[in-house]
C-alpha positions, 0 to 999 in steps of 0.5 A: 178396474174401479180404482185409481193407481198411483206410482211414487216415481224416483225420476228425481234420482236420474242424475245419480245414474251419471257415469253408471255401469254399462250393459256388462254390469247387468245380470238379468233373470230373464234366462232363468226359468221359474219353478215347473209347478205353480203354487196353488196352496200354502202348506204349514211350515216353520215360521218364516222371517219378515223383512223391511228393506230400504231399497233406495235408488234403482241403481242399487240393483247393479253389482258393485255396491254394498247395499246389493252385496248384503241383499245377495248374502241375505238371500243365500242365508234364507235359502239355506234355512231348513225350510225356505219360503214357499211364497214371497208377499211384497209390499212396495212403496211404489204400488199405491191405490185408493178405495181399497187394497189389492193383490196381484193375481196373475200367472206371470207378473210383468217386470215394471220399470217405473222410473225415468232417466236411468241407463238403458240396461236397467230397462232391460232387466227382467224378474220372471218370478211366477205368480200364484193366482189361486193363493192370491184368491185365497188370501184376498178372502182371508184378509180384509180391510182393517176398517171394514172387516166384512170387506175382502181385498181386491185382485188385480189380474192385469194392471200391475206386476212387480215394480222396482221396489220389489224386483230390484231387491228380490233379483239380488236375493233370489236371482233364479226367480223360482219363488212365486211372488205376490204384491200387496198394494197400499191404500194411500188414503188410509191412516198409518194405524190401518196399514199397521193393522193389516200388517198384523193380519199377515202374521199367520202367513209366516207359519204357511211358508210366506216370506213377507217383505216390505220395501221402502225407506225409513227416511226418503226425501228426494228434494233434499238430496246432497249428492256429495254425501257419503253413506255415513253422512246425513242431515240432522233431521234424517239421522234423528228420524232414522234413530227414532225408528231404530230405537222403537224397533230395537225395544220391541215397541213397534206400536209406536211406529204409527205415532211418528207424525207427533215428531212434527217437522222431523217427520215432515222432512223425513217424509214429504210424502209417506209412501216409502214409510208405509211398507215398514208398518206392514213388516213391523205389524207382521213381526211377533212379540219376541222376534229378534230384530236384526238391523243391516245396511245402516247408512244413507244415500245422498244424506236424505235416503236411509238404507237401514233395513230390518230382519225379524225372525 
């Protein structure tokens, strides 16, 4: 495949795992069979919501924390809607590409354990959701490079799968792993405006049964973590950036999310690299004017990782 793939690892969080749960804590989806029929086409539907989920540490997938509890409750709420999603399209901070955007196009995407230094039970977890190869091929033609409208998206049939930015939040939300999942990569070489523009292209998929999920963090600085900080404590710059983004979304001014580099040092501290910020731009781009933004999981991990999350629609 003519591209380079980059992963934004969380190995710096390894010591968070100290004293963590043993194997008894882990619920794997590996024993749960996916739906019997492959999804080969999207059908018109009531408008699906859009999610941005702050995923934080891989340890959050383990039972016994408030973040995971809210993901689990949210999944139950979404499945109780009159029309649950036909497909989940996830944009994770952990699949970064160059020279274009790619969609996973395999029948059964593998579960990727893209982290190091954590308890063994995390590496044993599986999320065996089916893929949707025919739908991925169709979407690759419908969507296009924001800077080159004649250039469709690429397809990945073997290199990627579902990284922990995707499966660690979907497993609590949809533990039976029956809804097909496609991941969309992030071309890390592009400006913020192009990520937001591609998010705009995703809007129409919401009327075709697609739940769009961006998975990253509004603030993500592993170098400045304070392990003794409680969820309601954060560095001043982390709180300032988190509130800036909150206010822009709450006011419906999502266009302003591509201007955060104007915040200077506050932005640089909130995101030494901006991989975890980019999924928010796809989710915000897919939101419609007038969509009600509901915030959940307010708070921080270690003072420098915002868990604030948003549901539109």
